[in-house]
PyMOL CGO cylinders between C-alpha atoms (Angstrom):
from pymol import cmd
from pymol.cgo import CYLINDER

trace = [
    CYLINDER, 9.84, -13.39, -19.20, 7.74, -12.46, -16.15, 0.3, 1, 1, 1, 1, 1, 1,
    CYLINDER, 7.74, -12.46, -16.15, 4.12, -11.90, -16.99, 0.3, 1, 1, 1, 1, 1, 1,
    CYLINDER, 4.12, -11.90, -16.99, 2.24, -11.65, -13.71, 0.3, 1, 1, 1, 1, 1, 1,
    CYLINDER, 2.24, -11.65, -13.71, 2.62, -8.83, -11.26, 0.3, 1, 1, 1, 1, 1, 1,
    CYLINDER, 2.62, -8.83, -11.26, 3.73, -11.33, -8.64, 0.3, 1, 1, 1, 1, 1, 1,
    CYLINDER, 3.73, -11.33, -8.64, 6.50, -12.65, -10.89, 0.3, 1, 1, 1, 1, 1, 1,
    CYLINDER, 6.50, -12.65, -10.89, 7.64, -9.11, -11.62, 0.3, 1, 1, 1, 1, 1, 1,
    CYLINDER, 7.64, -9.11, -11.62, 7.41, -7.37, -8.24, 0.3, 1, 1, 1, 1, 1, 1,
    CYLINDER, 7.41, -7.37, -8.24, 8.22, -10.32, -5.99, 0.3, 1, 1, 1, 1, 1, 1,
    CYLINDER, 8.22, -10.32, -5.99, 11.28, -11.54, -7.88, 0.3, 1, 1, 1, 1, 1, 1,
    CYLINDER, 11.28, -11.54, -7.88, 14.14, -11.93, -5.37, 0.3, 1, 1, 1, 1, 1, 1,
    CYLINDER, 14.14, -11.93, -5.37, 16.24, -9.20, -6.98, 0.3, 1, 1, 1, 1, 1, 1,
    CYLINDER, 16.24, -9.20, -6.98, 13.29, -6.80, -7.32, 0.3, 1, 1, 1, 1, 1, 1,
    CYLINDER, 13.29, -6.80, -7.32, 11.24, -7.19, -4.14, 0.3, 1, 1, 1, 1, 1, 1,
    CYLINDER, 11.24, -7.19, -4.14, 13.69, -5.38, -1.82, 0.3, 1, 1, 1, 1, 1, 1,
    CYLINDER, 13.69, -5.38, -1.82, 13.58, -2.36, -4.17, 0.3, 1, 1, 1, 1, 1, 1,
    CYLINDER, 13.58, -2.36, -4.17, 9.78, -2.50, -4.26, 0.3, 1, 1, 1, 1, 1, 1,
    CYLINDER, 9.78, -2.50, -4.26, 9.70, -2.52, -0.44, 0.3, 1, 1, 1, 1, 1, 1,
    CYLINDER, 9.70, -2.52, -0.44, 12.08, 0.47, -0.30, 0.3, 1, 1, 1, 1, 1, 1,
    CYLINDER, 12.08, 0.47, -0.30, 9.94, 2.34, -2.83, 0.3, 1, 1, 1, 1, 1, 1,
    CYLINDER, 9.94, 2.34, -2.83, 6.83, 1.50, -0.81, 0.3, 1, 1, 1, 1, 1, 1,
    CYLINDER, 6.83, 1.50, -0.81, 8.49, 2.93, 2.31, 0.3, 1, 1, 1, 1, 1, 1,
    CYLINDER, 8.49, 2.93, 2.31, 9.28, 6.12, 0.38, 0.3, 1, 1, 1, 1, 1, 1,
    CYLINDER, 9.28, 6.12, 0.38, 5.73, 6.27, -0.96, 0.3, 1, 1, 1, 1, 1, 1,
    CYLINDER, 5.73, 6.27, -0.96, 4.29, 5.87, 2.54, 0.3, 1, 1, 1, 1, 1, 1,
    CYLINDER, 4.29, 5.87, 2.54, 6.59, 8.61, 3.90, 0.3, 1, 1, 1, 1, 1, 1,
    CYLINDER, 6.59, 8.61, 3.90, 5.57, 10.98, 1.09, 0.3, 1, 1, 1, 1, 1, 1,
    CYLINDER, 5.57, 10.98, 1.09, 1.85, 10.26, 1.42, 0.3, 1, 1, 1, 1, 1, 1,
    CYLINDER, 1.85, 10.26, 1.42, 1.88, 10.71, 5.20, 0.3, 1, 1, 1, 1, 1, 1,
    CYLINDER, 1.88, 10.71, 5.20, 3.90, 13.94, 4.94, 0.3, 1, 1, 1, 1, 1, 1,
    CYLINDER, 3.90, 13.94, 4.94, 1.37, 15.34, 2.47, 0.3, 1, 1, 1, 1, 1, 1,
    CYLINDER, 1.37, 15.34, 2.47, -1.60, 14.80, 4.81, 0.3, 1, 1, 1, 1, 1, 1,
    CYLINDER, -1.60, 14.80, 4.81, -3.26, 17.79, 6.45, 0.3, 1, 1, 1, 1, 1, 1,
    CYLINDER, -3.26, 17.79, 6.45, -6.28, 18.60, 8.55, 0.3, 1, 1, 1, 1, 1, 1,
    CYLINDER, -6.28, 18.60, 8.55, -7.73, 16.54, 11.38, 0.3, 1, 1, 1, 1, 1, 1,
    CYLINDER, -7.73, 16.54, 11.38, -7.63, 13.22, 9.54, 0.3, 1, 1, 1, 1, 1, 1,
    CYLINDER, -7.63, 13.22, 9.54, -4.12, 13.99, 8.34, 0.3, 1, 1, 1, 1, 1, 1,
    CYLINDER, -4.12, 13.99, 8.34, -3.00, 14.62, 11.90, 0.3, 1, 1, 1, 1, 1, 1,
    CYLINDER, -3.00, 14.62, 11.90, -4.50, 11.28, 12.96, 0.3, 1, 1, 1, 1, 1, 1,
    CYLINDER, -4.50, 11.28, 12.96, -2.61, 9.53, 10.16, 0.3, 1, 1, 1, 1, 1, 1,
    CYLINDER, -2.61, 9.53, 10.16, 0.63, 11.25, 11.14, 0.3, 1, 1, 1, 1, 1, 1,
    CYLINDER, 0.63, 11.25, 11.14, 0.20, 10.25, 14.80, 0.3, 1, 1, 1, 1, 1, 1,
    CYLINDER, 0.20, 10.25, 14.80, -0.55, 6.64, 13.85, 0.3, 1, 1, 1, 1, 1, 1,
    CYLINDER, -0.55, 6.64, 13.85, 2.44, 6.58, 11.50, 0.3, 1, 1, 1, 1, 1, 1,
    CYLINDER, 2.44, 6.58, 11.50, 4.73, 8.03, 14.14, 0.3, 1, 1, 1, 1, 1, 1,
    CYLINDER, 4.73, 8.03, 14.14, 3.48, 5.42, 16.61, 0.3, 1, 1, 1, 1, 1, 1,
    CYLINDER, 3.48, 5.42, 16.61, 4.25, 2.62, 14.16, 0.3, 1, 1, 1, 1, 1, 1,
    CYLINDER, 4.25, 2.62, 14.16, 7.58, 4.16, 13.15, 0.3, 1, 1, 1, 1, 1, 1,
    CYLINDER, 7.58, 4.16, 13.15, 8.86, 4.61, 16.68, 0.3, 1, 1, 1, 1, 1, 1,
    CYLINDER, 8.86, 4.61, 16.68, 7.35, 1.45, 18.15, 0.3, 1, 1, 1, 1, 1, 1,
    CYLINDER, 7.35, 1.45, 18.15, 10.43, -0.67, 17.56, 0.3, 1, 1, 1, 1, 1, 1,
    CYLINDER, 10.43, -0.67, 17.56, 13.43, -0.23, 15.32, 0.3, 1, 1, 1, 1, 1, 1,
    CYLINDER, 13.43, -0.23, 15.32, 12.65, -1.69, 11.91, 0.3, 1, 1, 1, 1, 1, 1,
    CYLINDER, 12.65, -1.69, 11.91, 9.04, -2.59, 12.82, 0.3, 1, 1, 1, 1, 1, 1,
    CYLINDER, 9.04, -2.59, 12.82, 7.39, -0.60, 10.05, 0.3, 1, 1, 1, 1, 1, 1,
    CYLINDER, 7.39, -0.60, 10.05, 9.73, -1.87, 7.33, 0.3, 1, 1, 1, 1, 1, 1,
    CYLINDER, 9.73, -1.87, 7.33, 9.25, -5.46, 8.50, 0.3, 1, 1, 1, 1, 1, 1,
    CYLINDER, 9.25, -5.46, 8.50, 5.47, -4.96, 8.28, 0.3, 1, 1, 1, 1, 1, 1,
    CYLINDER, 5.47, -4.96, 8.28, 5.77, -3.54, 4.77, 0.3, 1, 1, 1, 1, 1, 1,
    CYLINDER, 5.77, -3.54, 4.77, 7.94, -6.54, 3.81, 0.3, 1, 1, 1, 1, 1, 1,
    CYLINDER, 7.94, -6.54, 3.81, 5.15, -8.82, 5.10, 0.3, 1, 1, 1, 1, 1, 1,
    CYLINDER, 5.15, -8.82, 5.10, 2.32, -6.89, 3.46, 0.3, 1, 1, 1, 1, 1, 1,
    CYLINDER, 2.32, -6.89, 3.46, 3.81, -6.30, 0.00, 0.3, 1, 1, 1, 1, 1, 1,
    CYLINDER, 3.81, -6.30, 0.00, 3.41, -9.89, -1.27, 0.3, 1, 1, 1, 1, 1, 1,
    CYLINDER, 3.41, -9.89, -1.27, -0.21, -10.03, -0.11, 0.3, 1, 1, 1, 1, 1, 1,
    CYLINDER, -0.21, -10.03, -0.11, -0.99, -6.61, -1.57, 0.3, 1, 1, 1, 1, 1, 1,
    CYLINDER, -0.99, -6.61, -1.57, 0.58, -7.62, -4.87, 0.3, 1, 1, 1, 1, 1, 1,
    CYLINDER, 0.58, -7.62, -4.87, -1.80, -10.60, -4.92, 0.3, 1, 1, 1, 1, 1, 1,
    CYLINDER, -1.80, -10.60, -4.92, -4.70, -8.17, -4.39, 0.3, 1, 1, 1, 1, 1, 1,
    CYLINDER, -4.70, -8.17, -4.39, -3.44, -5.92, -7.20, 0.3, 1, 1, 1, 1, 1, 1,
    CYLINDER, -3.44, -5.92, -7.20, -2.95, -8.80, -9.65, 0.3, 1, 1, 1, 1, 1, 1,
    CYLINDER, -2.95, -8.80, -9.65, -6.50, -8.89, -11.08, 0.3, 1, 1, 1, 1, 1, 1,
    CYLINDER, -6.50, -8.89, -11.08, -6.46, -5.11, -11.52, 0.3, 1, 1, 1, 1, 1, 1,
    CYLINDER, -6.46, -5.11, -11.52, -3.11, -5.36, -13.33, 0.3, 1, 1, 1, 1, 1, 1,
    CYLINDER, -3.11, -5.36, -13.33, -4.43, -8.09, -15.62, 0.3, 1, 1, 1, 1, 1, 1,
    CYLINDER, -4.43, -8.09, -15.62, -7.54, -6.05, -16.43, 0.3, 1, 1, 1, 1, 1, 1,
    CYLINDER, -7.54, -6.05, -16.43, -5.44, -2.93, -16.95, 0.3, 1, 1, 1, 1, 1, 1,
    CYLINDER, -5.44, -2.93, -16.95, -3.30, -4.79, -19.47, 0.3, 1, 1, 1, 1, 1, 1,
    CYLINDER, -3.30, -4.79, -19.47, -6.38, -5.90, -21.36, 0.3, 1, 1, 1, 1, 1, 1,
    CYLINDER, -6.38, -5.90, -21.36, -8.09, -2.48, -21.14, 0.3, 1, 1, 1, 1, 1, 1,
    CYLINDER, -8.09, -2.48, -21.14, -5.54, -0.50, -23.12, 0.3, 1, 1, 1, 1, 1, 1,
    CYLINDER, -5.54, -0.50, -23.12, -5.62, 2.27, -20.48, 0.3, 1, 1, 1, 1, 1, 1,
    CYLINDER, -5.62, 2.27, -20.48, -2.71, 4.68, -20.57, 0.3, 1, 1, 1, 1, 1, 1,
    CYLINDER, -2.71, 4.68, -20.57, -1.51, 4.55, -16.97, 0.3, 1, 1, 1, 1, 1, 1,
    CYLINDER, -1.51, 4.55, -16.97, -1.96, 2.07, -14.16, 0.3, 1, 1, 1, 1, 1, 1,
    CYLINDER, -1.96, 2.07, -14.16, -2.39, 4.87, -11.61, 0.3, 1, 1, 1, 1, 1, 1,
    CYLINDER, -2.39, 4.87, -11.61, -5.27, 6.37, -13.60, 0.3, 1, 1, 1, 1, 1, 1,
    CYLINDER, -5.27, 6.37, -13.60, -6.78, 2.93, -14.00, 0.3, 1, 1, 1, 1, 1, 1,
    CYLINDER, -6.78, 2.93, -14.00, -6.58, 2.33, -10.23, 0.3, 1, 1, 1, 1, 1, 1,
    CYLINDER, -6.58, 2.33, -10.23, -8.20, 5.69, -9.48, 0.3, 1, 1, 1, 1, 1, 1,
    CYLINDER, -8.20, 5.69, -9.48, -11.15, 4.82, -11.75, 0.3, 1, 1, 1, 1, 1, 1,
    CYLINDER, -11.15, 4.82, -11.75, -11.66, 1.67, -9.66, 0.3, 1, 1, 1, 1, 1, 1,
    CYLINDER, -11.66, 1.67, -9.66, -10.64, 3.26, -6.37, 0.3, 1, 1, 1, 1, 1, 1,
    CYLINDER, -10.64, 3.26, -6.37, -13.44, 1.80, -4.24, 0.3, 1, 1, 1, 1, 1, 1,
    CYLINDER, -13.44, 1.80, -4.24, -12.60, -1.76, -5.29, 0.3, 1, 1, 1, 1, 1, 1,
    CYLINDER, -12.60, -1.76, -5.29, -8.84, -1.25, -5.09, 0.3, 1, 1, 1, 1, 1, 1,
    CYLINDER, -8.84, -1.25, -5.09, -8.98, 0.42, -1.68, 0.3, 1, 1, 1, 1, 1, 1,
    CYLINDER, -8.98, 0.42, -1.68, -11.11, -2.37, -0.23, 0.3, 1, 1, 1, 1, 1, 1,
    CYLINDER, -11.11, -2.37, -0.23, -8.85, -5.04, -1.73, 0.3, 1, 1, 1, 1, 1, 1,
    CYLINDER, -8.85, -5.04, -1.73, -5.74, -3.46, -0.20, 0.3, 1, 1, 1, 1, 1, 1,
    CYLINDER, -5.74, -3.46, -0.20, -7.45, -2.76, 3.11, 0.3, 1, 1, 1, 1, 1, 1,
    CYLINDER, -7.45, -2.76, 3.11, -8.47, -6.42, 3.35, 0.3, 1, 1, 1, 1, 1, 1,
    CYLINDER, -8.47, -6.42, 3.35, -4.77, -7.21, 3.76, 0.3, 1, 1, 1, 1, 1, 1,
    CYLINDER, -4.77, -7.21, 3.76, -4.06, -4.64, 6.45, 0.3, 1, 1, 1, 1, 1, 1,
    CYLINDER, -4.06, -4.64, 6.45, -7.33, -5.47, 8.23, 0.3, 1, 1, 1, 1, 1, 1,
    CYLINDER, -7.33, -5.47, 8.23, -6.38, -9.15, 8.38, 0.3, 1, 1, 1, 1, 1, 1,
    CYLINDER, -6.38, -9.15, 8.38, -3.00, -8.29, 9.85, 0.3, 1, 1, 1, 1, 1, 1,
    CYLINDER, -3.00, -8.29, 9.85, -4.53, -5.82, 12.30, 0.3, 1, 1, 1, 1, 1, 1,
    CYLINDER, -4.53, -5.82, 12.30, -6.98, -8.45, 13.51, 0.3, 1, 1, 1, 1, 1, 1,
    CYLINDER, -6.98, -8.45, 13.51, -4.19, -10.86, 14.46, 0.3, 1, 1, 1, 1, 1, 1,
    CYLINDER, -4.19, -10.86, 14.46, -1.63, -8.37, 15.79, 0.3, 1, 1, 1, 1, 1, 1,
    CYLINDER, -1.63, -8.37, 15.79, -0.41, -8.96, 19.30, 0.3, 1, 1, 1, 1, 1, 1,
    CYLINDER, -0.41, -8.96, 19.30, 0.73, -5.36, 19.64, 0.3, 1, 1, 1, 1, 1, 1,
    CYLINDER, 0.73, -5.36, 19.64, -2.07, -3.34, 21.30, 0.3, 1, 1, 1, 1, 1, 1,
    CYLINDER, -2.07, -3.34, 21.30, -0.37, 0.02, 20.64, 0.3, 1, 1, 1, 1, 1, 1,
    CYLINDER, -0.37, 0.02, 20.64, -0.25, -0.73, 16.91, 0.3, 1, 1, 1, 1, 1, 1,
    CYLINDER, -0.25, -0.73, 16.91, -3.83, -2.06, 16.84, 0.3, 1, 1, 1, 1, 1, 1,
    CYLINDER, -3.83, -2.06, 16.84, -5.08, 1.09, 18.59, 0.3, 1, 1, 1, 1, 1, 1,
    CYLINDER, -5.08, 1.09, 18.59, -3.19, 3.34, 16.15, 0.3, 1, 1, 1, 1, 1, 1,
    CYLINDER, -3.19, 3.34, 16.15, -4.58, 1.40, 13.16, 0.3, 1, 1, 1, 1, 1, 1,
    CYLINDER, -4.58, 1.40, 13.16, -8.13, 1.51, 14.50, 0.3, 1, 1, 1, 1, 1, 1,
    CYLINDER, -8.13, 1.51, 14.50, -7.82, 5.26, 14.98, 0.3, 1, 1, 1, 1, 1, 1,
    CYLINDER, -7.82, 5.26, 14.98, -7.27, 5.80, 11.24, 0.3, 1, 1, 1, 1, 1, 1,
    CYLINDER, -7.27, 5.80, 11.24, -9.10, 2.84, 9.71, 0.3, 1, 1, 1, 1, 1, 1,
    CYLINDER, -9.10, 2.84, 9.71, -12.36, 4.72, 9.18, 0.3, 1, 1, 1, 1, 1, 1,
    CYLINDER, -12.36, 4.72, 9.18, -10.76, 7.16, 6.75, 0.3, 1, 1, 1, 1, 1, 1,
    CYLINDER, -10.76, 7.16, 6.75, -8.22, 4.76, 5.30, 0.3, 1, 1, 1, 1, 1, 1,
    CYLINDER, -8.22, 4.76, 5.30, -9.99, 4.26, 1.97, 0.3, 1, 1, 1, 1, 1, 1,
    CYLINDER, -9.99, 4.26, 1.97, -9.76, 7.95, 1.09, 0.3, 1, 1, 1, 1, 1, 1,
    CYLINDER, -9.76, 7.95, 1.09, -6.06, 7.99, 1.95, 0.3, 1, 1, 1, 1, 1, 1,
    CYLINDER, -6.06, 7.99, 1.95, -5.45, 4.94, -0.21, 0.3, 1, 1, 1, 1, 1, 1,
    CYLINDER, -5.45, 4.94, -0.21, -7.40, 6.51, -3.06, 0.3, 1, 1, 1, 1, 1, 1,
    CYLINDER, -7.40, 6.51, -3.06, -5.20, 9.61, -2.81, 0.3, 1, 1, 1, 1, 1, 1,
    CYLINDER, -5.20, 9.61, -2.81, -2.09, 7.40, -3.09, 0.3, 1, 1, 1, 1, 1, 1,
    CYLINDER, -2.09, 7.40, -3.09, -3.29, 5.33, -6.07, 0.3, 1, 1, 1, 1, 1, 1,
    CYLINDER, -3.29, 5.33, -6.07, -1.68, 7.46, -8.81, 0.3, 1, 1, 1, 1, 1, 1,
    CYLINDER, -1.68, 7.46, -8.81, 1.70, 7.11, -7.07, 0.3, 1, 1, 1, 1, 1, 1,
    CYLINDER, 1.70, 7.11, -7.07, 1.13, 3.43, -6.36, 0.3, 1, 1, 1, 1, 1, 1,
    CYLINDER, 1.13, 3.43, -6.36, 0.34, 2.87, -10.03, 0.3, 1, 1, 1, 1, 1, 1,
    CYLINDER, 0.34, 2.87, -10.03, 3.54, 4.68, -11.01, 0.3, 1, 1, 1, 1, 1, 1,
    CYLINDER, 3.54, 4.68, -11.01, 5.52, 2.54, -8.58, 0.3, 1, 1, 1, 1, 1, 1,
    CYLINDER, 5.52, 2.54, -8.58, 4.12, -0.65, -10.11, 0.3, 1, 1, 1, 1, 1, 1,
    CYLINDER, 4.12, -0.65, -10.11, 4.78, 0.58, -13.65, 0.3, 1, 1, 1, 1, 1, 1,
    CYLINDER, 4.78, 0.58, -13.65, 8.37, 1.46, -12.74, 0.3, 1, 1, 1, 1, 1, 1,
    CYLINDER, 8.37, 1.46, -12.74, 9.06, -2.28, -12.41, 0.3, 1, 1, 1, 1, 1, 1,
    CYLINDER, 9.06, -2.28, -12.41, 6.45, -3.77, -14.69, 0.3, 1, 1, 1, 1, 1, 1,
    CYLINDER, 6.45, -3.77, -14.69, 6.90, -1.66, -17.81, 0.3, 1, 1, 1, 1, 1, 1,
]
cmd.load_cgo(trace, "trace")
């Protein structure tokens, strides 16, 4: 029986579903954004979505395994904590979780050879932590969908 988040979410028969659910989560989170920072996120997302057919999904496929690695210690602590929901647990540790997840996207942004994508990412990076924090309840639910 799978016990680590990596074993659960990155299993060959599960990972494609996790990626699809991540794409849906991203679409929903971007759609829900408003205000000036929301507009910036929507423009950056549209840039990434229209850059090349399948580009965004291929990036999510690349990022998911690394993000799962970043979530692993939080999942282990959550299991030991007796908390009721992983999303709530993530929100309580939102600063740490956001920085852990952003470390993955920052690393990829630093080595990207696509200036249009780098510029779009840099335009929203400053407010990225608050957007990730807003998505944590839904991210936690996504993880629990497969891990529970």
